All heavy atoms as a GROMACS GRO file, in nm:
protein
  578
    1ARG      N    1   0.540   0.776  -0.656
    1ARG     CA    2   0.545   0.853  -0.533
    1ARG      C    3   0.521   0.760  -0.414
    1ARG      O    4   0.431   0.678  -0.417
    1ARG     CB    5   0.436   0.960  -0.540
    1ARG     CG    6   0.441   1.059  -0.430
    1ARG     CD    7   0.339   1.168  -0.453
    1ARG     NE    8   0.387   1.286  -0.387
    1ARG     CZ    9   0.329   1.402  -0.392
    1ARG    NH1   10   0.223   1.419  -0.464
    1ARG    NH2   11   0.378   1.503  -0.328
    2ASN      N   12   0.600   0.774  -0.312
    2ASN     CA   13   0.593   0.698  -0.187
    2ASN      C   14   0.651   0.557  -0.194
    2ASN      O   15   0.668   0.493  -0.092
    2ASN     CB   16   0.449   0.686  -0.134
    2ASN     CG   17   0.386   0.818  -0.104
    2ASN    OD1   18   0.442   0.901  -0.034
    2ASN    ND2   19   0.268   0.840  -0.159
    3ILE      N   20   0.673   0.507  -0.313
    3ILE     CA   21   0.718   0.369  -0.328
    3ILE      C   22   0.867   0.370  -0.365
    3ILE      O   23   0.904   0.414  -0.473
    3ILE     CB   24   0.637   0.295  -0.438
    3ILE    CG1   25   0.487   0.304  -0.411
    3ILE    CG2   26   0.683   0.151  -0.449
    3ILE    CD1   27   0.439   0.242  -0.282
    4GLY      N   28   0.949   0.322  -0.273
    4GLY     CA   29   1.092   0.316  -0.297
    4GLY      C   30   1.133   0.183  -0.358
    4GLY      O   31   1.049   0.101  -0.396
    5ASP      N   32   1.262   0.163  -0.366
    5ASP     CA   33   1.315   0.042  -0.428
    5ASP      C   34   1.269  -0.085  -0.356
    5ASP      O   35   1.228  -0.182  -0.420
    5ASP     CB   36   1.468   0.045  -0.432
    5ASP     CG   37   1.521   0.152  -0.526
    5ASP    OD1   38   1.447   0.196  -0.616
    5ASP    OD2   39   1.638   0.193  -0.508
    6VAL      N   40   1.277  -0.084  -0.225
    6VAL     CA   41   1.242  -0.204  -0.149
    6VAL      C   42   1.092  -0.232  -0.157
    6VAL      O   43   1.051  -0.344  -0.190
    6VAL     CB   44   1.288  -0.191  -0.001
    6VAL    CG1   45   1.236  -0.306   0.082
    6VAL    CG2   46   1.440  -0.185   0.006
    7SER      N   47   1.010  -0.132  -0.128
    7SER     CA   48   0.865  -0.156  -0.133
    7SER      C   49   0.820  -0.184  -0.276
    7SER      O   50   0.729  -0.264  -0.298
    7SER     CB   51   0.787  -0.039  -0.072
    7SER     OG   52   0.823   0.083  -0.131
    8GLY      N   53   0.886  -0.124  -0.374
    8GLY     CA   54   0.855  -0.154  -0.514
    8GLY      C   55   0.884  -0.300  -0.547
    8GLY      O   56   0.805  -0.366  -0.615
    9ALA      N   57   0.995  -0.352  -0.495
    9ALA     CA   58   1.029  -0.493  -0.517
    9ALA      C   59   0.925  -0.584  -0.450
    9ALA      O   60   0.886  -0.686  -0.506
    9ALA     CB   61   1.168  -0.523  -0.464
   10TRP      N   62   0.882  -0.546  -0.330
   10TRP     CA   63   0.778  -0.626  -0.262
   10TRP      C   64   0.650  -0.629  -0.344
   10TRP      O   65   0.587  -0.734  -0.357
   10TRP     CB   66   0.748  -0.569  -0.125
   10TRP     CG   67   0.860  -0.575  -0.025
   10TRP    CD1   68   0.974  -0.651  -0.032
   10TRP    CD2   69   0.868  -0.503   0.097
   10TRP    NE1   70   1.052  -0.628   0.078
   10TRP    CE2   71   0.990  -0.538   0.160
   10TRP    CE3   72   0.785  -0.411   0.159
   10TRP    CZ2   73   1.030  -0.485   0.282
   10TRP    CZ3   74   0.823  -0.357   0.281
   10TRP    CH2   75   0.944  -0.394   0.342
   11LEU      N   76   0.610  -0.513  -0.396
   11LEU     CA   77   0.488  -0.506  -0.477
   11LEU      C   78   0.501  -0.588  -0.604
   11LEU      O   79   0.410  -0.663  -0.640
   11LEU     CB   80   0.454  -0.360  -0.509
   11LEU     CG   81   0.404  -0.278  -0.389
   11LEU    CD1   82   0.413  -0.129  -0.419
   11LEU    CD2   83   0.262  -0.318  -0.352
   12ARG      N   84   0.615  -0.576  -0.671
   12ARG     CA   85   0.635  -0.655  -0.794
   12ARG      C   86   0.632  -0.804  -0.764
   12ARG      O   87   0.576  -0.882  -0.840
   12ARG     CB   88   0.766  -0.614  -0.862
   12ARG     CG   89   0.755  -0.481  -0.935
   12ARG     CD   90   0.879  -0.451  -1.019
   12ARG     NE   91   1.000  -0.441  -0.940
   12ARG     CZ   92   1.037  -0.335  -0.869
   12ARG    NH1   93   0.961  -0.226  -0.867
   12ARG    NH2   94   1.150  -0.336  -0.799
   13SER      N   95   0.690  -0.842  -0.650
   13SER     CA   96   0.688  -0.983  -0.611
   13SER      C   97   0.546  -1.033  -0.589
   13SER      O   98   0.516  -1.151  -0.609
   13SER     CB   99   0.771  -1.001  -0.483
   13SER     OG  100   0.770  -1.133  -0.440
   14ALA      N  101   0.457  -0.942  -0.550
   14ALA     CA  102   0.315  -0.976  -0.530
   14ALA      C  103   0.236  -0.963  -0.660
   14ALA      O  104   0.114  -0.976  -0.658
   14ALA     CB  105   0.256  -0.886  -0.422
   15GLY      N  106   0.304  -0.932  -0.771
   15GLY     CA  107   0.236  -0.923  -0.900
   15GLY      C  108   0.182  -0.785  -0.934
   15GLY      O  109   0.106  -0.770  -1.029
   16ILE      N  110   0.223  -0.685  -0.858
   16ILE     CA  111   0.174  -0.548  -0.879
   16ILE      C  112   0.286  -0.469  -0.945
   16ILE      O  113   0.389  -0.443  -0.883
   16ILE     CB  114   0.131  -0.486  -0.744
   16ILE    CG1  115   0.024  -0.574  -0.679
   16ILE    CG2  116   0.082  -0.344  -0.765
   16ILE    CD1  117   0.004  -0.548  -0.533
   17GLU      N  118   0.265  -0.432  -1.069
   17GLU     CA  119   0.372  -0.373  -1.150
   17GLU      C  120   0.363  -0.222  -1.167
   17GLU      O  121   0.461  -0.160  -1.206
   17GLU     CB  122   0.374  -0.438  -1.289
   17GLU     CG  123   0.399  -0.587  -1.287
   17GLU     CD  124   0.542  -0.624  -1.252
   17GLU    OE1  125   0.633  -0.542  -1.279
   17GLU    OE2  126   0.563  -0.733  -1.196
   18SER      N  127   0.248  -0.162  -1.143
   18SER     CA  128   0.230  -0.021  -1.176
   18SER      C  129   0.129   0.045  -1.082
   18SER      O  130   0.056  -0.022  -1.009
   18SER     CB  131   0.180  -0.007  -1.319
   18SER     OG  132   0.050  -0.061  -1.331
   19VAL      N  133   0.124   0.178  -1.090
   19VAL     CA  134   0.024   0.252  -1.014
   19VAL      C  135  -0.116   0.213  -1.061
   19VAL      O  136  -0.209   0.203  -0.981
   19VAL     CB  137   0.047   0.405  -1.026
   19VAL    CG1  138  -0.066   0.482  -0.960
   19VAL    CG2  139   0.180   0.444  -0.965
   20GLU      N  140  -0.129   0.185  -1.190
   20GLU     CA  141  -0.260   0.140  -1.242
   20GLU      C  142  -0.301   0.009  -1.176
   20GLU      O  143  -0.418  -0.009  -1.141
   20GLU     CB  144  -0.254   0.125  -1.394
   20GLU     CG  145  -0.241   0.256  -1.469
   20GLU     CD  146  -0.100   0.316  -1.467
   20GLU    OE1  147  -0.001   0.241  -1.446
   20GLU    OE2  148  -0.090   0.438  -1.484
   21ASP      N  149  -0.204  -0.081  -1.157
   21ASP     CA  150  -0.232  -0.206  -1.085
   21ASP      C  151  -0.277  -0.176  -0.942
   21ASP      O  152  -0.371  -0.238  -0.892
   21ASP     CB  153  -0.110  -0.297  -1.081
   21ASP     CG  154  -0.072  -0.355  -1.216
   21ASP    OD1  155  -0.155  -0.354  -1.309
   21ASP    OD2  156   0.043  -0.404  -1.228
   22LEU      N  157  -0.208  -0.082  -0.878
   22LEU     CA  158  -0.245  -0.045  -0.740
   22LEU      C  159  -0.388   0.009  -0.736
   22LEU      O  160  -0.466  -0.028  -0.650
   22LEU     CB  161  -0.150   0.062  -0.685
   22LEU     CG  162  -0.013   0.017  -0.642
   22LEU    CD1  163   0.070   0.138  -0.597
   22LEU    CD2  164  -0.020  -0.085  -0.530
   23ARG      N  165  -0.419   0.099  -0.830
   23ARG     CA  166  -0.554   0.158  -0.832
   23ARG      C  167  -0.660   0.051  -0.856
   23ARG      O  168  -0.766   0.054  -0.793
   23ARG     CB  169  -0.562   0.266  -0.939
   23ARG     CG  170  -0.488   0.391  -0.899
   23ARG     CD  171  -0.511   0.506  -0.995
   23ARG     NE  172  -0.436   0.621  -0.948
   23ARG     CZ  173  -0.340   0.680  -1.017
   23ARG    NH1  174  -0.307   0.637  -1.138
   23ARG    NH2  175  -0.276   0.783  -0.966
   24ALA      N  176  -0.632  -0.041  -0.946
   24ALA     CA  177  -0.729  -0.147  -0.976
   24ALA      C  178  -0.750  -0.238  -0.856
   24ALA      O  179  -0.862  -0.283  -0.829
   24ALA     CB  180  -0.683  -0.227  -1.098
   25MET      N  181  -0.643  -0.264  -0.783
   25MET     CA  182  -0.649  -0.356  -0.670
   25MET      C  183  -0.700  -0.287  -0.544
   25MET      O  184  -0.773  -0.346  -0.464
   25MET     CB  185  -0.511  -0.417  -0.647
   25MET     CG  186  -0.506  -0.521  -0.540
   25MET     SD  187  -0.343  -0.596  -0.531
   25MET     CE  188  -0.374  -0.745  -0.623
   26GLY      N  189  -0.659  -0.164  -0.523
   26GLY     CA  190  -0.691  -0.093  -0.400
   26GLY      C  191  -0.580  -0.109  -0.298
   26GLY      O  192  -0.506  -0.208  -0.300
   27SER      N  193  -0.568  -0.014  -0.210
   27SER     CA  194  -0.455  -0.013  -0.116
   27SER      C  195  -0.459  -0.129  -0.018
   27SER      O  196  -0.355  -0.191   0.009
   27SER     CB  197  -0.448   0.121  -0.042
   27SER     OG  198  -0.570   0.150   0.021
   28VAL      N  199  -0.574  -0.161   0.035
   28VAL     CA  200  -0.582  -0.270   0.134
   28VAL      C  201  -0.547  -0.403   0.069
   28VAL      O  202  -0.468  -0.481   0.123
   28VAL     CB  203  -0.722  -0.275   0.199
   28VAL    CG1  204  -0.739  -0.399   0.284
   28VAL    CG2  205  -0.745  -0.150   0.283
   29GLU      N  206  -0.603  -0.429  -0.047
   29GLU     CA  207  -0.577  -0.555  -0.115
   29GLU      C  208  -0.431  -0.567  -0.157
   29GLU      O  209  -0.370  -0.675  -0.145
   29GLU     CB  210  -0.670  -0.570  -0.236
   29GLU     CG  211  -0.817  -0.586  -0.199
   29GLU     CD  212  -0.887  -0.455  -0.160
   29GLU    OE1  213  -0.828  -0.344  -0.174
   29GLU    OE2  214  -1.002  -0.462  -0.114
   30ALA      N  215  -0.373  -0.457  -0.203
   30ALA     CA  216  -0.231  -0.459  -0.241
   30ALA      C  217  -0.143  -0.484  -0.118
   30ALA      O  218  -0.049  -0.564  -0.123
   30ALA     CB  219  -0.194  -0.328  -0.308
   31PHE      N  220  -0.174  -0.416  -0.009
   31PHE     CA  221  -0.099  -0.437   0.115
   31PHE      C  222  -0.109  -0.582   0.160
   31PHE      O  223  -0.009  -0.645   0.196
   31PHE     CB  224  -0.152  -0.344   0.224
   31PHE     CG  225  -0.087  -0.366   0.358
   31PHE    CD1  226   0.038  -0.311   0.386
   31PHE    CD2  227  -0.151  -0.439   0.457
   31PHE    CE1  228   0.098  -0.331   0.509
   31PHE    CE2  229  -0.091  -0.460   0.580
   31PHE     CZ  230   0.034  -0.405   0.607
   32GLU      N  231  -0.228  -0.639   0.155
   32GLU     CA  232  -0.246  -0.778   0.197
   32GLU      C  233  -0.174  -0.875   0.105
   32GLU      O  234  -0.124  -0.978   0.150
   32GLU     CB  235  -0.394  -0.811   0.210
   32GLU     CG  236  -0.455  -0.741   0.331
   32GLU     CD  237  -0.601  -0.770   0.353
   32GLU    OE1  238  -0.673  -0.799   0.255
   32GLU    OE2  239  -0.644  -0.760   0.470
   33ALA      N  240  -0.165  -0.841  -0.025
   33ALA     CA  241  -0.090  -0.926  -0.119
   33ALA      C  242   0.058  -0.928  -0.081
   33ALA      O  243   0.121  -1.034  -0.083
   33ALA     CB  244  -0.109  -0.876  -0.262
   34VAL      N  245   0.112  -0.813  -0.044
   34VAL     CA  246   0.252  -0.808   0.000
   34VAL      C  247   0.268  -0.882   0.133
   34VAL      O  248   0.363  -0.958   0.152
   34VAL     CB  249   0.301  -0.662   0.013
   34VAL    CG1  250   0.437  -0.656   0.082
   34VAL    CG2  251   0.306  -0.594  -0.123
   35ARG      N  252   0.173  -0.862   0.221
   35ARG     CA  253   0.181  -0.923   0.356
   35ARG      C  254   0.176  -1.075   0.351
   35ARG      O  255   0.226  -1.141   0.442
   35ARG     CB  256   0.069  -0.868   0.443
   35ARG     CG  257   0.086  -0.903   0.589
   35ARG     CD  258  -0.004  -0.825   0.679
   35ARG     NE  259  -0.145  -0.854   0.652
   35ARG     CZ  260  -0.244  -0.808   0.723
   35ARG    NH1  261  -0.220  -0.728   0.824
   35ARG    NH2  262  -0.368  -0.839   0.694
   36GLU      N  263   0.120  -1.132   0.244
   36GLU     CA  264   0.121  -1.279   0.231
   36GLU      C  265   0.264  -1.332   0.230
   36GLU      O  266   0.291  -1.438   0.287
   36GLU     CB  267   0.048  -1.322   0.105
   36GLU     CG  268  -0.101  -1.312   0.114
   36GLU     CD  269  -0.170  -1.360  -0.012
   36GLU    OE1  270  -0.113  -1.442  -0.086
   36GLU    OE2  271  -0.283  -1.314  -0.037
   37ASP      N  272   0.355  -1.261   0.161
   37ASP     CA  273   0.495  -1.302   0.154
   37ASP      C  274   0.579  -1.243   0.266
   37ASP      O  275   0.684  -1.297   0.300
   37ASP     CB  276   0.557  -1.259   0.020
   37ASP     CG  277   0.501  -1.336  -0.098
   37ASP    OD1  278   0.462  -1.453  -0.080
   37ASP    OD2  279   0.496  -1.279  -0.208
   38ARG      N  280   0.536  -1.130   0.320
   38ARG     CA  281   0.613  -1.057   0.421
   38ARG      C  282   0.521  -1.024   0.538
   38ARG      O  283   0.478  -0.910   0.552
   38ARG     CB  284   0.672  -0.930   0.360
   38ARG     CG  285   0.758  -0.956   0.236
   38ARG     CD  286   0.840  -0.839   0.199
   38ARG     NE  287   0.932  -0.800   0.304
   38ARG     CZ  288   1.050  -0.858   0.327
   38ARG    NH1  289   1.091  -0.958   0.253
   38ARG    NH2  290   1.127  -0.815   0.424
   39PRO      N  291   0.489  -1.121   0.623
   39PRO     CA  292   0.393  -1.099   0.730
   39PRO      C  293   0.434  -0.991   0.830
   39PRO      O  294   0.348  -0.938   0.901
   39PRO     CB  295   0.380  -1.235   0.799
   39PRO     CG  296   0.481  -1.323   0.739
   39PRO     CD  297   0.538  -1.258   0.619
   40ASP      N  298   0.560  -0.955   0.831
   40ASP     CA  299   0.608  -0.854   0.926
   40ASP      C  300   0.606  -0.712   0.869
   40ASP      O  301   0.652  -0.619   0.935
   40ASP     CB  302   0.751  -0.888   0.971
   40ASP     CG  303   0.850  -0.892   0.855
   40ASP    OD1  304   0.808  -0.915   0.740
   40ASP    OD2  305   0.970  -0.873   0.880
   41VAL      N  306   0.550  -0.695   0.748
   41VAL     CA  307   0.551  -0.563   0.685
   41VAL      C  308   0.474  -0.462   0.770
   41VAL      O  309   0.370  -0.493   0.828
   41VAL     CB  310   0.497  -0.570   0.540
   41VAL    CG1  311   0.349  -0.597   0.536
   41VAL    CG2  312   0.530  -0.445   0.462
   42SER      N  313   0.526  -0.342   0.776
   42SER     CA  314   0.468  -0.235   0.858
   42SER      C  315   0.346  -0.172   0.790
   42SER      O  316   0.335  -0.170   0.668
   42SER     CB  317   0.576  -0.128   0.879
   42SER     OG  318   0.521  -0.008   0.923
   43LEU      N  319   0.259  -0.117   0.872
   43LEU     CA  320   0.145  -0.042   0.820
   43LEU      C  321   0.189   0.080   0.739
   43LEU      O  322   0.110   0.132   0.659
   43LEU     CB  323   0.053   0.002   0.933
   43LEU     CG  324  -0.035  -0.106   0.994
   43LEU    CD1  325  -0.110  -0.050   1.114
   43LEU    CD2  326  -0.132  -0.162   0.892
   44ASN      N  327   0.313   0.123   0.756
   44ASN     CA  328   0.362   0.234   0.675
   44ASN      C  329   0.352   0.203   0.526
   44ASN      O  330   0.331   0.293   0.445
   44ASN     CB  331   0.506   0.270   0.711
   44ASN     CG  332   0.515   0.344   0.841
   44ASN    OD1  333   0.416   0.401   0.889
   44ASN    ND2  334   0.632   0.346   0.901
   45LEU      N  335   0.364   0.076   0.490
   45LEU     CA  336   0.347   0.039   0.349
   45LEU      C  337   0.204   0.065   0.304
   45LEU      O  338   0.182   0.113   0.193
   45LEU     CB  339   0.385  -0.107   0.325
   45LEU     CG  340   0.368  -0.153   0.179
   45LEU    CD1  341   0.460  -0.075   0.086
   45LEU    CD2  342   0.390  -0.302   0.166
   46LEU      N  343   0.108   0.036   0.388
   46LEU     CA  344  -0.032   0.063   0.354
   46LEU      C  345  -0.053   0.212   0.329
   46LEU      O  346  -0.116   0.250   0.231
   46LEU     CB  347  -0.125   0.013   0.464
   46LEU     CG  348  -0.274   0.037   0.446
   46LEU    CD1  349  -0.326  -0.023   0.316
   46LEU    CD2  350  -0.352  -0.016   0.566
   47TRP      N  351   0.004   0.295   0.416
   47TRP     CA  352  -0.010   0.440   0.397
   47TRP      C  353   0.061   0.484   0.268
   47TRP      O  354   0.010   0.569   0.196
   47TRP     CB  355   0.045   0.518   0.515
   47TRP     CG  356   0.018   0.469   0.653
   47TRP    CD1  357   0.103   0.480   0.760
   47TRP    CD2  358  -0.099   0.403   0.705
   47TRP    NE1  359   0.047   0.425   0.872
   47TRP    CE2  360  -0.077   0.376   0.842
   47TRP    CE3  361  -0.219   0.361   0.648
   47TRP    CZ2  362  -0.170   0.312   0.923
   47TRP    CZ3  363  -0.313   0.296   0.728
   47TRP    CH2  364  -0.289   0.273   0.863
   48ALA      N  365   0.178   0.426   0.241
   48ALA     CA  366   0.252   0.461   0.119
   48ALA      C  367   0.174   0.422  -0.006
   48ALA      O  368   0.168   0.498  -0.103
   48ALA     CB  369   0.388   0.392   0.120
   49ILE      N  370   0.112   0.304  -0.004
   49ILE     CA  371   0.032   0.260  -0.118
   49ILE      C  372  -0.087   0.353  -0.138
   49ILE      O  373  -0.116   0.396  -0.250
   49ILE     CB  374  -0.014   0.114  -0.100
   49ILE    CG1  375   0.106   0.020  -0.105
   49ILE    CG2  376  -0.118   0.077  -0.204
   49ILE    CD1  377   0.074  -0.123  -0.063
   50GLU      N  378  -0.154   0.386  -0.030
   50GLU     CA  379  -0.269   0.477  -0.040
   50GLU      C  380  -0.225   0.612  -0.095
   50GLU      O  381  -0.291   0.671  -0.180
   50GLU     CB  382  -0.335   0.494   0.098
   50GLU     CG  383  -0.454   0.586   0.098
   50GLU     CD  384  -0.578   0.533   0.028
   50GLU    OE1  385  -0.581   0.414  -0.012
   50GLU    OE2  386  -0.673   0.612   0.014
   51GLY      N  387  -0.110   0.661  -0.048
   51GLY     CA  388  -0.058   0.786  -0.101
   51GLY      C  389  -0.023   0.777  -0.248
   51GLY      O  390  -0.048   0.871  -0.325
   52ALA      N  391   0.035   0.665  -0.289
   52ALA     CA  392   0.068   0.646  -0.431
   52ALA      C  393  -0.058   0.647  -0.516
   52ALA      O  394  -0.061   0.708  -0.623
   52ALA     CB  395   0.145   0.516  -0.450
   53ILE      N  396  -0.162   0.582  -0.469
   53ILE     CA  397  -0.289   0.579  -0.542
   53ILE      C  398  -0.348   0.719  -0.554
   53ILE      O  399  -0.396   0.758  -0.660
   53ILE     CB  400  -0.388   0.483  -0.474
   53ILE    CG1  401  -0.342   0.338  -0.495
   53ILE    CG2  402  -0.530   0.504  -0.526
   53ILE    CD1  403  -0.419   0.236  -0.414
   54ARG      N  404  -0.340   0.796  -0.446
   54ARG     CA  405  -0.398   0.931  -0.444
   54ARG      C  406  -0.302   1.038  -0.497
   54ARG      O  407  -0.340   1.154  -0.510
   54ARG     CB  408  -0.438   0.968  -0.302
   54ARG     CG  409  -0.551   0.885  -0.248
   54ARG     CD  410  -0.573   0.919  -0.101
   54ARG     NE  411  -0.688   0.848  -0.051
   54ARG     CZ  412  -0.792   0.907   0.006
   54ARG    NH1  413  -0.794   1.038   0.022
   54ARG    NH2  414  -0.892   0.836   0.049
   55ASP      N  415  -0.178   0.998  -0.522
   55ASP     CA  416  -0.072   1.090  -0.567
   55ASP      C  417  -0.049   1.202  -0.465
   55ASP      O  418  -0.042   1.320  -0.499
   55ASP     CB  419  -0.102   1.147  -0.705
   55ASP     CG  420   0.021   1.214  -0.766
   55ASP    OD1  421   0.135   1.174  -0.731
   55ASP    OD2  422   0.004   1.306  -0.848
   56VAL      N  423  -0.039   1.160  -0.338
   56VAL     CA  424  -0.004   1.252  -0.229
   56VAL      C  425   0.102   1.184  -0.143
   56VAL      O  426   0.115   1.062  -0.143
   56VAL     CB  427  -0.126   1.290  -0.141
   56VAL    CG1  428  -0.232   1.361  -0.223
   56VAL    CG2  429  -0.184   1.170  -0.070
   57HIS      N  430   0.177   1.264  -0.068
   57HIS     CA  431   0.274   1.208   0.026
   57HIS      C  432   0.196   1.130   0.132
   57HIS      O  433   0.089   1.172   0.176
   57HIS     CB  434   0.356   1.320   0.090
   57HIS     CG  435   0.474   1.270   0.164
   57HIS    ND1  436   0.464   1.217   0.291
   57HIS    CD2  437   0.604   1.262   0.129
   57HIS    CE1  438   0.584   1.180   0.332
   57HIS    NE2  439   0.671   1.206   0.235
   58TRP      N  440   0.253   1.017   0.175
   58TRP     CA  441   0.181   0.932   0.270
   58TRP      C  442   0.151   1.003   0.402
   58TRP      O  443   0.055   0.969   0.470
   58TRP     CB  444   0.254   0.800   0.292
   58TRP     CG  445   0.383   0.809   0.367
   58TRP    CD1  446   0.507   0.827   0.315
   58TRP    CD2  447   0.401   0.799   0.508
   58TRP    NE1  448   0.602   0.829   0.414
   58TRP    CE2  449   0.538   0.812   0.535
   58TRP    CE3  450   0.314   0.780   0.616
   58TRP    CZ2  451   0.591   0.806   0.663
   58TRP    CZ3  452   0.366   0.774   0.743
   58TRP    CH2  453   0.504   0.787   0.765
   59LEU      N  454   0.231   1.103   0.438
   59LEU     CA  455   0.203   1.177   0.561
   59LEU      C  456   0.076   1.262   0.551
   59LEU      O  457   0.023   1.307   0.653
   59LEU     CB  458   0.322   1.265   0.598
   59LEU     CG  459   0.447   1.190   0.645
   59LEU    CD1  460   0.563   1.287   0.661
   59LEU    CD2  461   0.420   1.115   0.774
   60GLU      N  462   0.027   1.283   0.429
   60GLU     CA  463  -0.096   1.360   0.409
   60GLU      C  464  -0.222   1.275   0.424
   60GLU      O  465  -0.333   1.330   0.420
   60GLU     CB  466  -0.094   1.425   0.270
   60GLU     CG  467   0.015   1.529   0.255
   60GLU     CD  468   0.019   1.590   0.118
   60GLU    OE1  469  -0.089   1.615   0.059
   60GLU    OE2  470   0.130   1.612   0.067
   61ILE      N  471  -0.207   1.145   0.441
   61ILE     CA  472  -0.324   1.060   0.462
   61ILE      C  473  -0.377   1.088   0.603
   61ILE      O  474  -0.304   1.080   0.701
   61ILE     CB  475  -0.286   0.910   0.449
   61ILE    CG1  476  -0.216   0.880   0.315
   61ILE    CG2  477  -0.409   0.821   0.468
   61ILE    CD1  478  -0.295   0.911   0.192
   62SER      N  479  -0.504   1.123   0.611
   62SER     CA  480  -0.562   1.163   0.740
   62SER      C  481  -0.571   1.044   0.836
   62SER      O  482  -0.576   0.928   0.796
   62SER     CB  483  -0.702   1.220   0.719
   62SER     OG  484  -0.792   1.118   0.680
   63ALA      N  485  -0.575   1.077   0.963
   63ALA     CA  486  -0.589   0.975   1.067
   63ALA      C  487  -0.720   0.898   1.047
   63ALA      O  488  -0.724   0.776   1.068
   63ALA     CB  489  -0.585   1.039   1.205
   64GLU      N  490  -0.823   0.966   1.004
   64GLU     CA  491  -0.952   0.900   0.980
   64GLU      C  492  -0.941   0.798   0.866
   64GLU      O  493  -0.992   0.687   0.876
   64GLU     CB  494  -1.060   1.003   0.947
   64GLU     CG  495  -1.095   1.095   1.062
   64GLU     CD  496  -0.999   1.212   1.079
   64GLU    OE1  497  -0.919   1.241   0.986
   64GLU    OE2  498  -1.002   1.275   1.186
   65ARG      N  499  -0.872   0.838   0.758
   65ARG     CA  500  -0.856   0.745   0.645
   65ARG      C  501  -0.767   0.628   0.685
   65ARG      O  502  -0.796   0.514   0.648
   65ARG     CB  503  -0.796   0.820   0.525
   65ARG     CG  504  -0.775   0.733   0.403
   65ARG     CD  505  -0.904   0.680   0.346
   65ARG     NE  506  -0.878   0.601   0.226
   65ARG     CZ  507  -0.959   0.510   0.177
   65ARG    NH1  508  -1.076   0.489   0.235
   65ARG    NH2  509  -0.927   0.442   0.070
   66LYS      N  510  -0.662   0.654   0.762
   66LYS     CA  511  -0.576   0.545   0.809
   66LYS      C  512  -0.657   0.447   0.893
   66LYS      O  513  -0.644   0.325   0.879
   66LYS     CB  514  -0.458   0.600   0.889
   66LYS     CG  515  -0.355   0.669   0.803
   66LYS     CD  516  -0.242   0.724   0.889
   66LYS     CE  517  -0.137   0.793   0.805
   66LYS     NZ  518  -0.030   0.851   0.887
   67ALA      N  519  -0.743   0.498   0.982
   67ALA     CA  520  -0.826   0.411   1.065
   67ALA      C  521  -0.921   0.328   0.979
   67ALA      O  522  -0.942   0.209   1.004
   67ALA     CB  523  -0.903   0.494   1.167
   68GLU      N  524  -0.978   0.391   0.876
   68GLU     CA  525  -1.067   0.319   0.786
   68GLU      C  526  -0.994   0.207   0.714
   68GLU      O  527  -1.043   0.094   0.706
   68GLU     CB  528  -1.125   0.417   0.684
   68GLU     CG  529  -1.215   0.353   0.580
   68GLU     CD  530  -1.259   0.450   0.472
   68GLU    OE1  531  -1.257   0.573   0.495
   68GLU    OE2  532  -1.293   0.401   0.363
   69LEU      N  533  -0.875   0.237   0.661
   69LEU     CA  534  -0.798   0.136   0.591
   69LEU      C  535  -0.758   0.024   0.685
   69LEU      O  536  -0.771  -0.095   0.650
   69LEU     CB  537  -0.673   0.199   0.528
   69LEU     CG  538  -0.698   0.299   0.415
   69LEU    CD1  539  -0.569   0.372   0.382
   69LEU    CD2  540  -0.755   0.230   0.294
   70LYS      N  541  -0.711   0.058   0.803
   70LYS     CA  542  -0.670  -0.042   0.902
   70LYS      C  543  -0.787  -0.132   0.939
   70LYS      O  544  -0.771  -0.254   0.954
   70LYS     CB  545  -0.612   0.027   1.025
   70LYS     CG  546  -0.547  -0.065   1.122
   70LYS     CD  547  -0.481   0.013   1.233
   70LYS     CE  548  -0.424  -0.080   1.338
   70LYS     NZ  549  -0.365  -0.007   1.449
   71GLY      N  550  -0.905  -0.074   0.950
   71GLY     CA  551  -1.024  -0.151   0.983
   71GLY      C  552  -1.066  -0.249   0.875
   71GLY      O  553  -1.137  -0.346   0.903
   72ARG      N  554  -1.022  -0.226   0.751
   72ARG     CA  555  -1.055  -0.315   0.641
   72ARG      C  556  -0.959  -0.431   0.625
   72ARG      O  557  -0.981  -0.520   0.545
   72ARG     CB  558  -1.062  -0.235   0.511
   72ARG     CG  559  -1.182  -0.141   0.508
   72ARG     CD  560  -1.190  -0.057   0.382
   72ARG     NE  561  -1.161  -0.131   0.262
   72ARG     CZ  562  -1.103  -0.079   0.153
   72ARG    NH1  563  -1.069   0.049   0.149
   72ARG    NH2  564  -1.079  -0.154   0.047
   73LEU      N  565  -0.850  -0.430   0.702
   73LEU     CA  566  -0.751  -0.540   0.693
   73LEU      C  567  -0.810  -0.668   0.746
   73LEU      O  568  -0.886  -0.668   0.844
   73LEU     CB  569  -0.625  -0.503   0.771
   73LEU     CG  570  -0.542  -0.389   0.715
   73LEU    CD1  571  -0.432  -0.353   0.813
   73LEU    CD2  572  -0.485  -0.423   0.579
   74SER      N  573  -0.772  -0.777   0.684
   74SER     CA  574  -0.822  -0.906   0.734
   74SER      C  575  -0.724  -0.966   0.832
   74SER      O  576  -0.617  -0.924   0.852
   74SER     CB  577  -0.844  -1.003   0.619
   74SER     OG  578  -0.729  -1.018   0.541
   0.00000   0.00000   0.00000
């Protein structure tokens, strides 16, 4: 859920193969792993990853949770 062909390829390129990998790594760490290879990646990927971990559509991620995740980025 939330992960399309392109973002799935980016995640696999970063060594993340499954939702279990995403859960183990966490959304911020997974996003940062992708961002190492793709520094221009949008924050929408972070929301999509968080949604995939929670099994909800990324638009359901609250503004408060988005702010928390954004604040954890390095």
